[in-house]
C-alpha positions in Angstrom: -80.9 50.2 72.2 -82.8 53.2 73.2 -84.0 53.6 69.6 -85.4 50.3 69.8 -87.1 50.4 73.0 -88.9 54.0 71.6 -90.0 52.3 68.1 -91.5 49.3 70.2 -93.4 51.8 72.6 -94.6 53.5 69.2 -96.2 50.3 68.0 -97.0 48.7 71.3 -99.3 51.4 72.7 -101.6 51.3 69.4 -101.6 47.3 69.5 -102.8 47.4 72.9 -105.4 50.0 72.5 -106.2 47.9 69.3 -106.6 44.5 71.2 -108.6 45.9 74.2 -111.2 47.4 71.9 -111.4 44.2 69.8 -112.0 41.9 73.0 -114.7 44.3 74.2 -116.8 43.7 71.0 -117.2 40.2 71.7 -116.4 39.0 68.4 -113.8 37.0 67.1 -111.6 37.0 63.9 -111.7 39.8 61.1 -115.4 40.6 62.7 -113.2 41.7 65.8 -110.6 43.8 64.0 -113.4 45.4 61.9 -115.5 46.4 64.5 -112.8 47.9 66.8 -111.5 49.8 64.1 -114.9 51.5 63.9 -115.5 52.0 67.6 -112.1 53.7 67.7 -112.4 56.5 65.0 -114.5 58.9 63.6 -115.8 57.9 60.3 -115.3 54.1 60.5 -112.6 52.1 60.1 -110.6 54.7 58.2 -110.7 56.9 61.3 -109.8 54.1 63.6 -106.5 53.8 61.5 -105.6 57.2 61.8 -106.4 57.4 65.6 -104.1 54.4 66.2 -101.2 56.3 63.6 -101.5 59.4 66.0 -101.4 57.5 69.0 -98.1 55.9 67.4 -96.8 59.4 67.1 -97.8 60.4 70.3 -96.0 57.6 72.3 -93.2 57.7 70.0 -92.6 61.3 70.9 -93.3 60.5 74.6 -90.8 57.7 74.6 -88.1 59.9 73.0 -88.7 63.3 75.1 -90.5 62.1 78.3 -93.7 63.6 79.4 -92.3 66.7 80.9 -90.5 67.7 78.1 -93.4 67.2 75.6 -95.9 68.9 78.0 -93.7 71.7 78.8 -93.3 72.6 75.1 -96.9 72.3 74.3 -97.9 74.6 77.2 -95.0 77.3 76.6 -96.2 77.2 72.6 -100.1 78.0 73.9 -98.7 80.6 75.9 -96.9 82.3 73.0 -99.7 82.0 71.0 -101.7 84.3 73.3 -103.4 82.1 75.6 -103.9 83.6 79.5 -101.4 82.1 82.2 -104.7 81.7 84.4 -106.6 79.3 82.0 -103.4 77.6 81.1 -102.7 77.1 85.0 -106.2 76.4 85.4 -106.2 73.2 83.0 -103.0 72.0 84.5 -104.6 71.7 87.8 -107.1 69.4 86.0 -104.6 67.2 84.7 -104.2 63.7 86.0 -100.5 64.6 86.8 -98.0 64.7 89.9 -98.2 67.9 91.8 -94.4 68.3 91.0 -95.1 68.2 87.3 -97.7 70.6 87.9 -95.1 73.0 89.4 -93.0 72.4 86.9 -95.4 73.3 84.1 -96.6 76.3 86.0 -93.0 77.6 86.4 -92.2 77.4 83.0 -95.4 79.4 81.9 -94.6 82.1 84.5 -90.8 82.2 83.3 -91.7 82.4 79.5 -94.5 85.1 80.5 -92.2 87.8 81.7 
């Protein structure tokens, strides 16, 4: 059951983004799809398709592992690649996430720095 929910989340978010973009064009039918894809991606329709694919992969990962796990791994990797802790802390402070999650991320970075 969890696998089904994860796959639906991976497909659902790009579909919702496409539908919202289509509605904002004021067009209908194939013209709305074409215009929406062109608006979404750099490089026209192909870029829009690639963008929706990337969104699908990201939502699949979030559904599988959870936001906290994904963010922790991203910031741990960036810290190991040489970015300063202070720059990462500033970036985390600017994220639209809960204060609790910000503290968890900062704690994980601090542990990896030692």
